[in-house]
C-alpha positions in Angstrom: 58.3 49.9 -10.8 55.6 48.5 -8.6 53.8 51.0 -6.3 54.3 48.7 -3.3 58.1 48.4 -3.7 60.9 50.8 -2.9 63.3 51.8 -5.7 66.8 50.2 -5.8 68.2 53.6 -6.9 67.3 57.2 -7.4 67.9 59.6 -10.3 69.4 62.9 -9.3 69.0 66.2 -11.2 71.9 66.9 -13.5 73.2 70.4 -13.7 73.3 70.2 -17.5 73.0 67.7 -20.3 75.8 69.1 -22.3 79.2 67.4 -21.9 81.2 70.7 -22.0 79.0 72.2 -19.3 79.2 69.0 -17.3 83.0 69.3 -17.4 82.7 73.0 -16.3 80.5 71.9 -13.4 83.0 69.2 -12.4 85.9 71.8 -12.6 84.0 74.4 -10.6 83.0 71.9 -7.9 86.5 70.5 -7.8 88.0 73.9 -7.3 85.5 74.7 -4.5 86.0 71.3 -2.9 89.8 71.6 -2.9 89.5 75.1 -1.4 87.4 73.7 1.4 89.8 70.8 2.0 92.8 73.2 2.1 91.2 75.9 4.2 89.6 73.6 6.8 92.7 71.3 6.8 94.9 74.3 7.5 92.7 75.4 10.4 92.6 71.9 11.9 96.4 71.5 11.6 97.1 75.0 13.0 94.9 74.5 16.0 96.3 71.0 16.7 100.0 72.1 16.3 100.0 75.6 17.9 99.7 75.5 21.7 98.6 79.1 21.8 95.4 78.0 20.0 94.6 75.4 22.6 91.6 77.5 24.0 87.9 76.8 24.0 87.2 79.1 21.0 89.7 77.3 18.8 88.7 73.9 20.1 85.2 74.5 18.9 86.5 76.0 15.6 88.5 72.8 15.0 85.3 70.8 15.5 83.4 73.1 13.1 86.1 72.7 10.5 85.9 68.9 10.7 82.1 69.1 10.3 82.5 71.5 7.3 84.8 68.9 5.6 82.2 66.2 6.3 79.3 68.4 5.1 80.8 69.2 1.7 82.2 65.7 1.2 78.7 64.3 1.6 77.3 65.8 -1.6 80.1 67.3 -3.8 82.2 64.2 -4.7 79.2 62.2 -5.8 77.9 65.1 -8.0 81.4 65.4 -9.6 81.6 61.7 -10.2 78.1 61.7 -11.9 79.2 64.6 -14.1 82.3 62.7 -15.3 80.4 59.5 -15.8 77.4 61.3 -17.4 74.9 59.6 -15.1 72.3 60.7 -12.6 72.0 57.5 -10.6 72.6 57.0 -6.9 72.0 53.7 -5.1 69.3 53.4 -2.4 71.9 52.8 0.3 74.0 55.7 -1.1 71.0 58.0 -0.9 70.4 56.9 2.7 74.0 57.5 3.6 73.8 61.0 2.0 70.7 61.9 4.0 72.3 60.6 7.3 75.6 62.4 6.9 73.9 65.6 5.6 71.5 65.8 8.6 74.3 64.8 11.0 76.7 67.5 9.8 74.0 70.2 9.6 72.6 69.4 13.1 76.0 69.1 14.8 77.1 72.4 13.0 74.1 74.2 14.3 74.9 72.9 17.8 78.5 74.0 17.6 77.6 77.5 16.3 75.3 77.8 19.4 78.1 76.6 21.7 80.5 79.1 20.1 78.0 81.9 20.7 77.8 80.8 24.4 81.6 80.8 24.6 81.8 84.4 23.3 79.0 85.4 25.7 80.9 84.0 28.7 84.2 85.5 27.6 82.8 89.0 27.2 79.9 89.2 29.6 81.3 87.0 32.4 85.1 87.1 32.1 85.7 86.3 35.7 83.8 83.1 35.5 85.3 82.0 32.1 87.8 79.6 33.5 85.1 77.8 35.5 82.3 77.8 32.9 84.6 77.0 29.9 87.1 74.6 31.5 88.5 71.7 29.5 86.0 69.2 31.0 83.0 71.5 30.2 84.2 72.1 26.7 84.6 68.3 26.0 81.1 67.7 27.4 79.6 70.5 25.2 81.4 69.1 22.1 80.3 65.6 22.9 76.7 66.8 23.3 76.9 68.6 19.9 78.2 65.5 18.2 75.6 63.2 19.9 72.8 65.6 19.0 73.8 65.5 15.3 74.1 61.7 15.4 70.8 61.0 17.1 68.9 63.5 14.9 70.4 62.0 11.8 69.6 58.5 13.0 66.0 59.5 13.7 65.6 61.4 10.4 67.2 58.7 8.2 65.4 55.8 9.9 62.1 57.5 9.6 62.6 58.6 6.0 63.7 55.3 4.7 61.1 53.2 6.6 58.4 54.9 4.5 57.6 53.3 1.1 58.2 55.3 -2.0 55.2 55.1 -4.3 55.8 58.0 -6.7 58.9 57.0 -8.7 62.6 57.6 -8.1 63.3 60.9 -9.9 64.5 63.8 -7.7 64.8 67.5 -8.7 68.0 68.0 -6.8 71.7 67.1 -7.3 71.8 65.2 -4.0 69.4 63.2 -1.8 67.5 66.1 -0.1 64.7 65.2 2.3 62.1 67.7 0.8 62.7 66.0 -2.6 62.2 62.6 -1.0 59.0 63.8 0.5 57.5 64.2 -3.0 58.1 60.4 -3.6 56.3 59.2 -0.5 53.0 57.5 -0.4 50.4 60.1 0.5 49.3 58.3 3.7 52.9 58.4 5.1 53.7 62.0 4.3 52.6 63.5 7.6 55.0 61.3 9.6 58.1 62.8 8.0 56.6 66.3 8.1 56.4 65.9 11.9 60.1 65.1 12.1 60.9 68.1 9.9 58.8 70.4 12.1 60.7 69.1 15.1 64.0 69.9 13.5 62.9 73.4 12.5 61.9 74.0 16.1 65.4 72.9 17.2 67.1 75.1 14.6 64.9 78.0 15.7 65.9 77.5 19.3 69.5 77.6 18.3 69.0 80.7 16.3 67.1 82.5 19.1 69.8 81.6 21.6 72.5 82.9 19.3 70.6 86.2 18.7 70.0 86.7 22.4 73.7 86.0 23.2 74.9 88.6 20.7 72.4 91.2 21.9 74.0 90.9 25.4 77.5 90.7 23.9 77.2 93.8 21.8 75.6 95.6 24.8 78.6 94.7 26.9 81.1 95.6 24.2 79.6 99.1 23.6 80.0 99.8 27.4 83.7 99.0 27.3 85.8 102.2 28.1 88.8 101.0 26.1 88.7 101.3 22.3 91.3 98.5 22.0 89.1 96.2 24.2 86.1 96.9 22.0 88.2 96.2 18.8 89.5 92.9 20.2 86.0 91.8 21.3 84.5 92.6 17.9 87.4 90.8 16.1 86.6 87.6 17.9 82.8 87.9 17.5 82.3 89.2 14.0 83.7 86.1 12.2 81.4 83.8 14.1 78.5 86.1 13.4 79.4 86.2 9.7 79.5 82.4 9.5 76.1 82.1 11.3 74.6 84.7 9.0 76.0 82.9 5.9 74.8 79.5 6.9 71.4 80.5 8.1 70.6 83.0 5.3 71.1 80.4 2.6 69.2 77.7 4.4 66.3 80.1 5.4 66.0 81.3 1.8 65.8 77.8 0.6 63.0 77.1 3.1 60.9 80.3 2.8 61.2 81.2 -0.8 57.7 81.6 -2.3 56.5 78.7 -4.6 55.9 81.2 -7.3 59.6 81.7 -7.9 60.5 78.1 -7.4 62.0 76.2 -10.3 64.3 73.2 -10.7 67.2 75.5 -11.8 66.7 77.9 -8.9 66.4 75.1 -6.3 69.6 73.6 -7.7 71.5 76.9 -7.4 70.1 77.6 -3.9 71.0 74.1 -2.7 74.5 74.5 -4.1 74.8 77.8 -2.2 74.0 76.4 1.2 75.8 73.0 0.8 79.0 74.0 -1.1 79.8 77.7 -0.4 79.8 77.9 3.5 82.3 75.1 4.0 84.7 76.7 1.5 84.2 80.3 2.7 84.1 79.7 6.5 87.9 79.2 6.9 88.5 82.5 5.0 86.0 84.3 7.2 87.6 83.1 10.4 91.2 83.8 9.4 90.6 87.3 8.0 90.2 89.2 11.2 91.9 86.8 13.6 95.5 87.7 14.3 96.3 84.6 16.3 95.0 82.3 13.7 96.7 84.2 10.9 100.0 84.0 12.7 99.6 80.3 13.3 98.7 79.7 9.7 101.7 81.8 8.5 104.1 79.7 10.7 102.5 76.5 9.4 103.0 77.5 5.8 106.6 78.6 6.5 107.3 75.3 8.2 105.9 73.4 5.2 108.0 75.5 2.8 111.2 74.8 4.9 110.5 71.1 4.7 110.4 71.2 0.9 113.6 73.2 0.5 
């Protein structure tokens, strides 16, 4: 490959070179992928079909479930297909598409988690103004802003990344096209341009994180002041699932970003990447449905209706 040319394809890191373990990897990823499809699909269907769930909280949850489906579909199917075909290759355009949809899903999801924290803040700290601040028009505008933020950020990131020449080969130490891995293949004089975009994204993510933390400090302060134990229980039951999802998503991503280089290795990077790309989309529906009576009732009715249709 010439130093002045960009590769026509990239070689991803395989989980294993043994066929039996490749089959195990395929089966494990297939199980997690189907669980994510089923869980998020059920939530989307329940929110759409049950009029009692036509509220801002569930509207944003529906959007989050759609993003989770897109997030896990960006990386897992290609990894499963490569395991079955015993190959590591991904085309240049396929890699660009992975980067775009990965950044898009991650950015939009971060925005929606922030909006959901604001929704809980208004519901608990400013209940008298909830109808005004979280009306249908306001919710649509916030959702549109979250989707637009993800799209523009992904467009900026992908355009910047793939406008830079790759001078250091085409082999990546990851099972999908991850930007930090692509950074290692850049020409040295173009490296800082992409780093600036990454720093900008980290600042945005930090802003979302700080907003969520401040919102929940005020939420828990207000909840602990409630005289009714039933009211406190209801408030916690609507807030804790969202807080658990935020913690799961951020903890895995932050560990991947801040882990010391001394413990870094291809195998560990592979496992950590699998944790933050594969696990949250599959686990999020379970977290949201465990402590949510309204959602559990809607899902139970949906399952019963499906069973009746097949009898």
